[in-house]
KEDREN-674934 format. One record per residue (C-alpha): x, y, z; chain. Coordinates in nm, 2 decimals, m for minus. Layout:
% residues N
c1: X c2: Y c3: Z ch: A
...
% end
This chain:
% residues 376
c1: m0.40 c2: 2.24 c3: m1.39 ch: A
c1: m0.19 c2: 2.23 c3: m1.06 ch: A
c1: m0.17 c2: 1.85 c3: m1.07 ch: A
c1: 0.02 c2: 1.87 c3: m1.37 ch: A
c1: 0.30 c2: 2.10 c3: m1.23 ch: A
c1: 0.61 c2: 1.98 c3: m1.07 ch: A
c1: 0.60 c2: 1.88 c3: m0.69 ch: A
c1: 0.86 c2: 1.80 c3: m0.43 ch: A
c1: 0.87 c2: 1.53 c3: m0.17 ch: A
c1: 1.17 c2: 1.59 c3: 0.04 ch: A
c1: 1.47 c2: 1.61 c3: m0.21 ch: A
c1: 1.28 c2: 1.43 c3: m0.48 ch: A
c1: 1.13 c2: 1.66 c3: m0.76 ch: A
c1: 0.83 c2: 1.49 c3: m0.97 ch: A
c1: 0.72 c2: 1.60 c3: m1.29 ch: A
c1: 0.37 c2: 1.61 c3: m1.18 ch: A
c1: 0.16 c2: 1.56 c3: m0.85 ch: A
c1: m0.01 c2: 1.24 c3: m0.96 ch: A
c1: 0.10 c2: 0.90 c3: m0.77 ch: A
c1: 0.02 c2: 0.56 c3: m0.88 ch: A
c1: m0.06 c2: 0.41 c3: m0.53 ch: A
c1: 0.07 c2: 0.07 c3: m0.44 ch: A
c1: m0.18 c2: m0.20 c3: m0.53 ch: A
c1: m0.07 c2: m0.55 c3: m0.52 ch: A
c1: 0.01 c2: m0.64 c3: m0.88 ch: A
c1: 0.03 c2: m1.04 c3: m0.88 ch: A
c1: 0.34 c2: m1.01 c3: m1.12 ch: A
c1: 0.63 c2: m1.15 c3: m0.91 ch: A
c1: 0.63 c2: m1.53 c3: m0.96 ch: A
c1: 0.83 c2: m1.70 c3: m0.70 ch: A
c1: 0.87 c2: m1.37 c3: m0.52 ch: A
c1: 1.08 c2: m1.23 c3: m0.81 ch: A
c1: 0.99 c2: m0.92 c3: m1.02 ch: A
c1: 0.84 c2: m1.04 c3: m1.35 ch: A
c1: 0.85 c2: m0.90 c3: m1.70 ch: A
c1: 0.50 c2: m0.79 c3: m1.67 ch: A
c1: 0.57 c2: m0.61 c3: m1.34 ch: A
c1: 0.85 c2: m0.41 c3: m1.51 ch: A
c1: 0.62 c2: m0.34 c3: m1.81 ch: A
c1: 0.33 c2: m0.23 c3: m1.59 ch: A
c1: 0.53 c2: 0.04 c3: m1.42 ch: A
c1: 0.74 c2: 0.15 c3: m1.73 ch: A
c1: 0.40 c2: 0.19 c3: m1.90 ch: A
c1: 0.26 c2: 0.39 c3: m1.61 ch: A
c1: 0.57 c2: 0.61 c3: m1.65 ch: A
c1: 0.54 c2: 0.65 c3: m2.02 ch: A
c1: 0.18 c2: 0.74 c3: m2.00 ch: A
c1: 0.27 c2: 1.03 c3: m1.77 ch: A
c1: 0.25 c2: 0.93 c3: m1.40 ch: A
c1: 0.49 c2: 1.13 c3: m1.18 ch: A
c1: 0.56 c2: 0.86 c3: m0.92 ch: A
c1: 0.46 c2: 0.50 c3: m0.96 ch: A
c1: 0.46 c2: 0.26 c3: m0.64 ch: A
c1: 0.57 c2: m0.10 c3: m0.66 ch: A
c1: 0.33 c2: m0.26 c3: m0.41 ch: A
c1: 0.42 c2: m0.49 c3: m0.13 ch: A
c1: 0.76 c2: m0.57 c3: m0.11 ch: A
c1: 0.83 c2: m0.81 c3: 0.18 ch: A
c1: 1.15 c2: m0.74 c3: 0.37 ch: A
c1: 1.21 c2: m1.10 c3: 0.47 ch: A
c1: 1.05 c2: m1.43 c3: 0.37 ch: A
c1: 0.82 c2: m1.46 c3: 0.67 ch: A
c1: 0.70 c2: m1.09 c3: 0.57 ch: A
c1: 0.48 c2: m1.25 c3: 0.31 ch: A
c1: 0.13 c2: m1.33 c3: 0.35 ch: A
c1: 0.17 c2: m1.58 c3: 0.07 ch: A
c1: 0.44 c2: m1.71 c3: m0.13 ch: A
c1: 0.41 c2: m1.51 c3: m0.46 ch: A
c1: 0.47 c2: m1.17 c3: m0.30 ch: A
c1: 0.75 c2: m0.98 c3: m0.41 ch: A
c1: 1.06 c2: m1.07 c3: m0.17 ch: A
c1: 1.33 c2: m0.80 c3: m0.12 ch: A
c1: 1.65 c2: m0.98 c3: m0.14 ch: A
c1: 1.95 c2: m1.00 c3: m0.37 ch: A
c1: 1.76 c2: m1.24 c3: m0.60 ch: A
c1: 1.52 c2: m0.94 c3: m0.68 ch: A
c1: 1.79 c2: m0.71 c3: m0.75 ch: A
c1: 1.84 c2: m0.75 c3: m1.12 ch: A
c1: 1.47 c2: m0.73 c3: m1.18 ch: A
c1: 1.43 c2: m0.43 c3: m0.97 ch: A
c1: 1.71 c2: m0.25 c3: m1.16 ch: A
c1: 1.54 c2: m0.32 c3: m1.48 ch: A
c1: 1.20 c2: m0.18 c3: m1.34 ch: A
c1: 1.36 c2: 0.16 c3: m1.21 ch: A
c1: 1.55 c2: 0.17 c3: m1.55 ch: A
c1: 1.23 c2: 0.14 c3: m1.74 ch: A
c1: 1.06 c2: 0.42 c3: m1.53 ch: A
c1: 1.34 c2: 0.66 c3: m1.56 ch: A
c1: 1.39 c2: 0.61 c3: m1.93 ch: A
c1: 1.01 c2: 0.73 c3: m1.95 ch: A
c1: 1.08 c2: 1.04 c3: m1.74 ch: A
c1: 0.90 c2: 0.90 c3: m1.43 ch: A
c1: 1.01 c2: 0.83 c3: m1.06 ch: A
c1: 0.96 c2: 0.49 c3: m0.88 ch: A
c1: 0.88 c2: 0.41 c3: m0.52 ch: A
c1: 0.91 c2: 0.07 c3: m0.35 ch: A
c1: 0.67 c2: m0.03 c3: m0.07 ch: A
c1: 0.84 c2: m0.19 c3: 0.21 ch: A
c1: 0.62 c2: m0.44 c3: 0.41 ch: A
c1: 0.60 c2: m0.71 c3: 0.67 ch: A
c1: 0.27 c2: m0.91 c3: 0.73 ch: A
c1: 0.33 c2: m0.98 c3: 1.09 ch: A
c1: 0.05 c2: m1.21 c3: 1.22 ch: A
c1: m0.15 c2: m1.21 c3: 0.90 ch: A
c1: m0.01 c2: m1.49 c3: 0.69 ch: A
c1: m0.04 c2: m1.84 c3: 0.57 ch: A
c1: 0.33 c2: m1.92 c3: 0.54 ch: A
c1: 0.59 c2: m1.90 c3: 0.81 ch: A
c1: 0.51 c2: m1.84 c3: 1.15 ch: A
c1: 0.27 c2: m1.56 c3: 1.21 ch: A
c1: 0.39 c2: m1.32 c3: 1.48 ch: A
c1: 0.24 c2: m1.00 c3: 1.61 ch: A
c1: 0.22 c2: m0.77 c3: 1.92 ch: A
c1: 0.02 c2: m1.02 c3: 2.11 ch: A
c1: m0.15 c2: m1.35 c3: 2.10 ch: A
c1: m0.45 c2: m1.37 c3: 1.83 ch: A
c1: m0.63 c2: m1.57 c3: 1.58 ch: A
c1: m0.50 c2: m1.60 c3: 1.23 ch: A
c1: m0.82 c2: m1.65 c3: 1.03 ch: A
c1: m0.63 c2: m1.62 c3: 0.69 ch: A
c1: m0.40 c2: m1.89 c3: 0.77 ch: A
c1: m0.60 c2: m2.13 c3: 0.99 ch: A
c1: m0.69 c2: m2.38 c3: 0.73 ch: A
c1: m0.32 c2: m2.38 c3: 0.64 ch: A
c1: m0.22 c2: m2.50 c3: 0.98 ch: A
c1: m0.15 c2: m2.16 c3: 1.12 ch: A
c1: m0.43 c2: m2.06 c3: 1.32 ch: A
c1: m0.23 c2: m1.88 c3: 1.61 ch: A
c1: m0.06 c2: m1.54 c3: 1.61 ch: A
c1: 0.22 c2: m1.56 c3: 1.87 ch: A
c1: 0.37 c2: m1.25 c3: 2.03 ch: A
c1: 0.70 c2: m1.11 c3: 1.91 ch: A
c1: 1.00 c2: m1.13 c3: 2.13 ch: A
c1: 1.27 c2: m0.87 c3: 2.11 ch: A
c1: 1.50 c2: m1.08 c3: 1.88 ch: A
c1: 1.21 c2: m1.10 c3: 1.63 ch: A
c1: 1.18 c2: m0.72 c3: 1.64 ch: A
c1: 1.56 c2: m0.68 c3: 1.60 ch: A
c1: 1.56 c2: m0.91 c3: 1.30 ch: A
c1: 1.27 c2: m0.75 c3: 1.13 ch: A
c1: 1.40 c2: m0.40 c3: 1.19 ch: A
c1: 1.73 c2: m0.50 c3: 1.04 ch: A
c1: 1.54 c2: m0.65 c3: 0.75 ch: A
c1: 1.37 c2: m0.32 c3: 0.69 ch: A
c1: 1.71 c2: m0.14 c3: 0.69 ch: A
c1: 1.85 c2: m0.38 c3: 0.44 ch: A
c1: 1.54 c2: m0.37 c3: 0.22 ch: A
c1: 1.59 c2: 0.01 c3: 0.21 ch: A
c1: 1.95 c2: 0.00 c3: 0.12 ch: A
c1: 1.85 c2: m0.25 c3: m0.17 ch: A
c1: 1.57 c2: m0.02 c3: m0.30 ch: A
c1: 1.80 c2: 0.27 c3: m0.36 ch: A
c1: 2.08 c2: 0.06 c3: m0.48 ch: A
c1: 1.84 c2: m0.06 c3: m0.75 ch: A
c1: 1.77 c2: 0.30 c3: m0.85 ch: A
c1: 1.45 c2: 0.37 c3: m0.66 ch: A
c1: 1.37 c2: 0.73 c3: m0.60 ch: A
c1: 1.16 c2: 0.66 c3: m0.29 ch: A
c1: 1.05 c2: 0.40 c3: m0.04 ch: A
c1: 0.70 c2: 0.38 c3: 0.12 ch: A
c1: 0.70 c2: 0.22 c3: 0.47 ch: A
c1: 0.37 c2: 0.03 c3: 0.50 ch: A
c1: 0.22 c2: 0.11 c3: 0.83 ch: A
c1: m0.14 c2: 0.06 c3: 0.73 ch: A
c1: m0.41 c2: m0.21 c3: 0.64 ch: A
c1: m0.37 c2: m0.45 c3: 0.90 ch: A
c1: 0.00 c2: m0.54 c3: 0.81 ch: A
c1: 0.28 c2: m0.57 c3: 1.10 ch: A
c1: 0.31 c2: m0.20 c3: 1.18 ch: A
c1: m0.06 c2: m0.16 c3: 1.16 ch: A
c1: m0.11 c2: m0.44 c3: 1.40 ch: A
c1: 0.16 c2: m0.27 c3: 1.62 ch: A
c1: m0.04 c2: 0.07 c3: 1.61 ch: A
c1: m0.40 c2: m0.07 c3: 1.63 ch: A
c1: m0.55 c2: m0.12 c3: 2.00 ch: A
c1: m0.73 c2: m0.41 c3: 1.85 ch: A
c1: m0.41 c2: m0.61 c3: 1.81 ch: A
c1: m0.18 c2: m0.44 c3: 2.05 ch: A
c1: m0.34 c2: m0.37 c3: 2.40 ch: A
c1: m0.11 c2: m0.11 c3: 2.52 ch: A
c1: m0.12 c2: 0.28 c3: 2.56 ch: A
c1: m0.06 c2: 0.47 c3: 2.21 ch: A
c1: 0.27 c2: 0.60 c3: 2.33 ch: A
c1: 0.39 c2: 0.23 c3: 2.36 ch: A
c1: 0.23 c2: 0.13 c3: 2.04 ch: A
c1: 0.41 c2: 0.41 c3: 1.87 ch: A
c1: 0.75 c2: 0.34 c3: 1.99 ch: A
c1: 0.88 c2: 0.06 c3: 1.77 ch: A
c1: 0.72 c2: 0.16 c3: 1.43 ch: A
c1: 0.88 c2: 0.51 c3: 1.49 ch: A
c1: 1.21 c2: 0.36 c3: 1.58 ch: A
c1: 1.22 c2: 0.18 c3: 1.25 ch: A
c1: 1.11 c2: 0.47 c3: 1.06 ch: A
c1: 1.41 c2: 0.66 c3: 1.22 ch: A
c1: 1.65 c2: 0.38 c3: 1.10 ch: A
c1: 1.51 c2: 0.39 c3: 0.76 ch: A
c1: 1.53 c2: 0.76 c3: 0.72 ch: A
c1: 1.90 c2: 0.75 c3: 0.84 ch: A
c1: 1.97 c2: 0.49 c3: 0.55 ch: A
c1: 1.77 c2: 0.66 c3: 0.28 ch: A
c1: 1.94 c2: 0.89 c3: 0.02 ch: A
c1: 1.59 c2: 0.95 c3: m0.14 ch: A
c1: 1.25 c2: 1.03 c3: m0.02 ch: A
c1: 1.07 c2: 0.82 c3: 0.26 ch: A
c1: 0.69 c2: 0.79 c3: 0.26 ch: A
c1: 0.47 c2: 0.63 c3: 0.51 ch: A
c1: 0.13 c2: 0.47 c3: 0.44 ch: A
c1: m0.08 c2: 0.49 c3: 0.75 ch: A
c1: m0.44 c2: 0.43 c3: 0.87 ch: A
c1: m0.69 c2: 0.72 c3: 0.91 ch: A
c1: m0.88 c2: 0.48 c3: 1.12 ch: A
c1: m0.93 c2: 0.08 c3: 1.12 ch: A
c1: m1.30 c2: 0.12 c3: 1.06 ch: A
c1: m1.38 c2: m0.16 c3: 1.32 ch: A
c1: m1.48 c2: m0.12 c3: 1.68 ch: A
c1: m1.18 c2: m0.13 c3: 1.91 ch: A
c1: m0.94 c2: m0.03 c3: 1.62 ch: A
c1: m0.74 c2: 0.26 c3: 1.57 ch: A
c1: m0.93 c2: 0.57 c3: 1.56 ch: A
c1: m0.92 c2: 0.91 c3: 1.37 ch: A
c1: m0.79 c2: 1.06 c3: 1.69 ch: A
c1: m0.52 c2: 0.82 c3: 1.74 ch: A
c1: m0.45 c2: 0.85 c3: 1.36 ch: A
c1: m0.37 c2: 1.22 c3: 1.40 ch: A
c1: m0.13 c2: 1.15 c3: 1.68 ch: A
c1: 0.04 c2: 0.87 c3: 1.49 ch: A
c1: 0.10 c2: 1.11 c3: 1.20 ch: A
c1: 0.24 c2: 1.37 c3: 1.43 ch: A
c1: 0.49 c2: 1.11 c3: 1.59 ch: A
c1: 0.63 c2: 1.00 c3: 1.27 ch: A
c1: 0.64 c2: 1.32 c3: 1.06 ch: A
c1: 1.01 c2: 1.38 c3: 1.18 ch: A
c1: 1.12 c2: 1.07 c3: 0.99 ch: A
c1: 0.93 c2: 1.09 c3: 0.66 ch: A
c1: 0.90 c2: 1.33 c3: 0.38 ch: A
c1: 0.52 c2: 1.26 c3: 0.32 ch: A
c1: 0.24 c2: 1.06 c3: 0.45 ch: A
c1: m0.01 c2: 0.85 c3: 0.27 ch: A
c1: m0.33 c2: 0.81 c3: 0.47 ch: A
c1: m0.56 c2: 0.52 c3: 0.39 ch: A
c1: m0.77 c2: 0.30 c3: 0.61 ch: A
c1: m0.93 c2: m0.04 c3: 0.70 ch: A
c1: m0.77 c2: m0.39 c3: 0.78 ch: A
c1: m0.74 c2: m0.63 c3: 0.50 ch: A
c1: m0.81 c2: m0.94 c3: 0.73 ch: A
c1: m1.13 c2: m0.80 c3: 0.87 ch: A
c1: m1.30 c2: m0.52 c3: 0.64 ch: A
c1: m1.09 c2: m0.49 c3: 0.31 ch: A
c1: m1.36 c2: m0.32 c3: 0.15 ch: A
c1: m1.32 c2: m0.03 c3: 0.37 ch: A
c1: m1.02 c2: 0.08 c3: 0.17 ch: A
c1: m1.17 c2: 0.00 c3: m0.17 ch: A
c1: m1.54 c2: 0.05 c3: m0.16 ch: A
c1: m1.78 c2: m0.08 c3: m0.41 ch: A
c1: m1.87 c2: m0.44 c3: m0.48 ch: A
c1: m1.70 c2: m0.73 c3: m0.32 ch: A
c1: m1.56 c2: m0.95 c3: m0.58 ch: A
c1: m1.59 c2: m1.30 c3: m0.37 ch: A
c1: m1.73 c2: m1.50 c3: m0.64 ch: A
c1: m1.43 c2: m1.40 c3: m0.87 ch: A
c1: m1.19 c2: m1.46 c3: m0.59 ch: A
c1: m1.31 c2: m1.80 c3: m0.51 ch: A
c1: m1.30 c2: m1.88 c3: m0.89 ch: A
c1: m0.92 c2: m1.80 c3: m0.90 ch: A
c1: m0.81 c2: m1.97 c3: m0.58 ch: A
c1: m0.61 c2: m2.29 c3: m0.67 ch: A
c1: m0.56 c2: m2.43 c3: m0.32 ch: A
c1: m0.86 c2: m2.64 c3: m0.20 ch: A
c1: m0.82 c2: m2.53 c3: 0.17 ch: A
c1: m0.80 c2: m2.17 c3: 0.06 ch: A
c1: m1.09 c2: m2.19 c3: m0.16 ch: A
c1: m1.28 c2: m2.36 c3: 0.15 ch: A
c1: m1.18 c2: m2.07 c3: 0.36 ch: A
c1: m1.31 c2: m1.81 c3: 0.12 ch: A
c1: m1.63 c2: m2.00 c3: 0.11 ch: A
c1: m1.66 c2: m2.03 c3: 0.48 ch: A
c1: m1.52 c2: m1.68 c3: 0.59 ch: A
c1: m1.54 c2: m1.46 c3: 0.28 ch: A
c1: m1.90 c2: m1.35 c3: 0.33 ch: A
c1: m1.81 c2: m1.22 c3: 0.65 ch: A
c1: m1.50 c2: m1.04 c3: 0.54 ch: A
c1: m1.57 c2: m0.94 c3: 0.18 ch: A
c1: m1.89 c2: m0.72 c3: 0.18 ch: A
c1: m2.01 c2: m0.45 c3: m0.03 ch: A
c1: m1.91 c2: m0.10 c3: 0.07 ch: A
c1: m2.09 c2: 0.21 c3: m0.05 ch: A
c1: m1.86 c2: 0.42 c3: m0.28 ch: A
c1: m1.84 c2: 0.80 c3: m0.29 ch: A
c1: m1.58 c2: 1.01 c3: m0.47 ch: A
c1: m1.27 c2: 1.10 c3: m0.26 ch: A
c1: m1.41 c2: 0.90 c3: 0.03 ch: A
c1: m1.11 c2: 0.97 c3: 0.25 ch: A
c1: m1.07 c2: 1.32 c3: 0.20 ch: A
c1: m1.27 c2: 1.45 c3: 0.52 ch: A
c1: m1.07 c2: 1.23 c3: 0.74 ch: A
c1: m0.73 c2: 1.31 c3: 0.57 ch: A
c1: m0.80 c2: 1.67 c3: 0.62 ch: A
c1: m0.74 c2: 1.62 c3: 0.98 ch: A
c1: m0.39 c2: 1.48 c3: 0.91 ch: A
c1: m0.32 c2: 1.76 c3: 0.65 ch: A
c1: m0.39 c2: 2.01 c3: 0.94 ch: A
c1: m0.19 c2: 1.82 c3: 1.21 ch: A
c1: 0.16 c2: 1.79 c3: 1.03 ch: A
c1: 0.39 c2: 2.00 c3: 0.82 ch: A
c1: 0.50 c2: 1.72 c3: 0.55 ch: A
c1: 0.30 c2: 1.68 c3: 0.24 ch: A
c1: 0.01 c2: 1.46 c3: 0.27 ch: A
c1: m0.08 c2: 1.25 c3: m0.03 ch: A
c1: m0.47 c2: 1.21 c3: m0.07 ch: A
c1: m0.61 c2: 0.87 c3: m0.20 ch: A
c1: m0.93 c2: 0.71 c3: m0.18 ch: A
c1: m1.20 c2: 0.72 c3: m0.48 ch: A
c1: m0.99 c2: 0.99 c3: m0.68 ch: A
c1: m1.12 c2: 0.91 c3: m1.04 ch: A
c1: m1.18 c2: 1.23 c3: m1.23 ch: A
c1: m1.02 c2: 1.57 c3: m1.30 ch: A
c1: m1.28 c2: 1.73 c3: m1.08 ch: A
c1: m1.18 c2: 1.51 c3: m0.79 ch: A
c1: m0.80 c2: 1.60 c3: m0.84 ch: A
c1: m0.88 c2: 1.97 c3: m0.87 ch: A
c1: m1.11 c2: 1.97 c3: m0.56 ch: A
c1: m0.81 c2: 1.79 c3: m0.37 ch: A
c1: m0.55 c2: 2.05 c3: m0.48 ch: A
c1: m0.77 c2: 2.34 c3: m0.37 ch: A
c1: m0.83 c2: 2.17 c3: m0.05 ch: A
c1: m0.45 c2: 2.19 c3: 0.01 ch: A
c1: m0.34 c2: 1.83 c3: m0.07 ch: A
c1: m0.03 c2: 1.88 c3: m0.28 ch: A
c1: m0.06 c2: 1.51 c3: m0.43 ch: A
c1: m0.29 c2: 1.27 c3: m0.52 ch: A
c1: m0.28 c2: 0.90 c3: m0.55 ch: A
c1: m0.48 c2: 0.68 c3: m0.80 ch: A
c1: m0.54 c2: 0.32 c3: m0.78 ch: A
c1: m0.83 c2: 0.18 c3: m1.00 ch: A
c1: m0.84 c2: 0.49 c3: m1.21 ch: A
c1: m0.52 c2: 0.41 c3: m1.35 ch: A
c1: m0.58 c2: 0.02 c3: m1.37 ch: A
c1: m0.89 c2: 0.09 c3: m1.58 ch: A
c1: m0.77 c2: 0.40 c3: m1.77 ch: A
c1: m0.39 c2: 0.37 c3: m1.81 ch: A
c1: m0.40 c2: 0.69 c3: m2.03 ch: A
c1: m0.57 c2: 0.88 c3: m1.76 ch: A
c1: m0.29 c2: 1.14 c3: m1.71 ch: A
c1: m0.23 c2: 1.17 c3: m2.09 ch: A
c1: m0.60 c2: 1.29 c3: m2.12 ch: A
c1: m0.55 c2: 1.53 c3: m1.85 ch: A
c1: m0.26 c2: 1.67 c3: m2.02 ch: A
c1: m0.47 c2: 1.69 c3: m2.35 ch: A
c1: m0.72 c2: 1.92 c3: m2.15 ch: A
c1: m1.00 c2: 1.66 c3: m2.12 ch: A
c1: m1.23 c2: 1.66 c3: m1.83 ch: A
c1: m1.15 c2: 1.30 c3: m1.75 ch: A
c1: m1.37 c2: 1.06 c3: m1.56 ch: A
c1: m1.23 c2: 0.70 c3: m1.52 ch: A
c1: m1.45 c2: 0.43 c3: m1.66 ch: A
c1: m1.40 c2: 0.22 c3: m1.36 ch: A
c1: m1.74 c2: 0.10 c3: m1.22 ch: A
c1: m1.59 c2: m0.04 c3: m0.88 ch: A
c1: m1.68 c2: m0.39 c3: m0.96 ch: A
c1: m1.33 c2: m0.47 c3: m0.80 ch: A
c1: m1.29 c2: m0.79 c3: m1.01 ch: A
c1: m0.93 c2: m0.65 c3: m1.06 ch: A
c1: m0.88 c2: m0.79 c3: m0.71 ch: A
c1: m0.93 c2: m1.14 c3: m0.84 ch: A
c1: m0.72 c2: m1.08 c3: m1.14 ch: A
c1: m0.42 c2: m1.02 c3: m0.93 ch: A
c1: m0.43 c2: m1.42 c3: m0.87 ch: A
c1: m0.49 c2: m1.49 c3: m1.22 ch: A
c1: m0.24 c2: m1.34 c3: m1.47 ch: A
c1: m0.16 c2: m1.02 c3: m1.28 ch: A
c1: m0.38 c2: m0.71 c3: m1.22 ch: A
c1: m0.59 c2: m0.58 c3: m1.50 ch: A
c1: m0.93 c2: m0.43 c3: m1.57 ch: A
c1: m1.20 c2: m0.68 c3: m1.68 ch: A
c1: m1.41 c2: m0.39 c3: m1.87 ch: A
c1: m1.39 c2: m0.43 c3: m2.24 ch: A
% end
């Protein structure tokens, strides 16, 4: 099986071509890597995953959407080093996702490319997204550089720069938030990637949107141009889609776990916000295996760097089909949450199909005790 053979991303050789994609873990209390986070990624490596990705590392305090997200500063250094040690001891490799929320936040001062409404933080007293000034961009750019240095100092083999899902660089690239020509929208994210590439002794990946999935958002044609603009500064592209603040189920598919998310929300105003706005944001979305593959093939054909296929890959058949279609790596999320032994079963020659039923209740579990599958 080709997916179980070694593969290269830049100068990094992975023992196989299966990546655990970044899915928020909910295991960084106070913004620090918790024991559960270290155990989760160490266990994924022990069970055979080639590259495991630690999700949403905020490069500065105001880069978090909320306070419990992993904050990449010196206070995280010891925990991050323990995590990479655990992964490496099991023969795997580790990647750290570098992120900033921009105008999508309920803490700090939401700032983005232009004026806007921050529905997520409105009931927390932060309804307005203010335009970033040059000094804000310079500060954030420097924070991404510092976070890159920290990641590799802590033993990470790669970083994944988050340019998708409605976070800061996604806002910058999307005409829905940034009303400017695409060339202008590309300038700053590309500059930041260039600086990260210059600082990184290991692999640099970028998560991008194939499309925003909403009227007026980033289009598939735009997405191809984004990929072509950034490929000189990255070793691989991980295309995804959707905007967490508008259509989060676009990037997940399946059932919307609104009732569960309301049940685990501890803040009264946020619970009210979920009740008021949740039905307009969290809506069931039809699932299909490998649901991003058709769009991702356009990116694959447009660039020379490896393209990592994600989205609804939950069986040996889907992985084999991705490899046959020319994707050198696949990224799994819910399949590994529901079936941590997925790779081991592939290695044993099993025709694996993940038991995940796309209930997506694992999304709510992130805010309870950490991400887990609720199936018995």
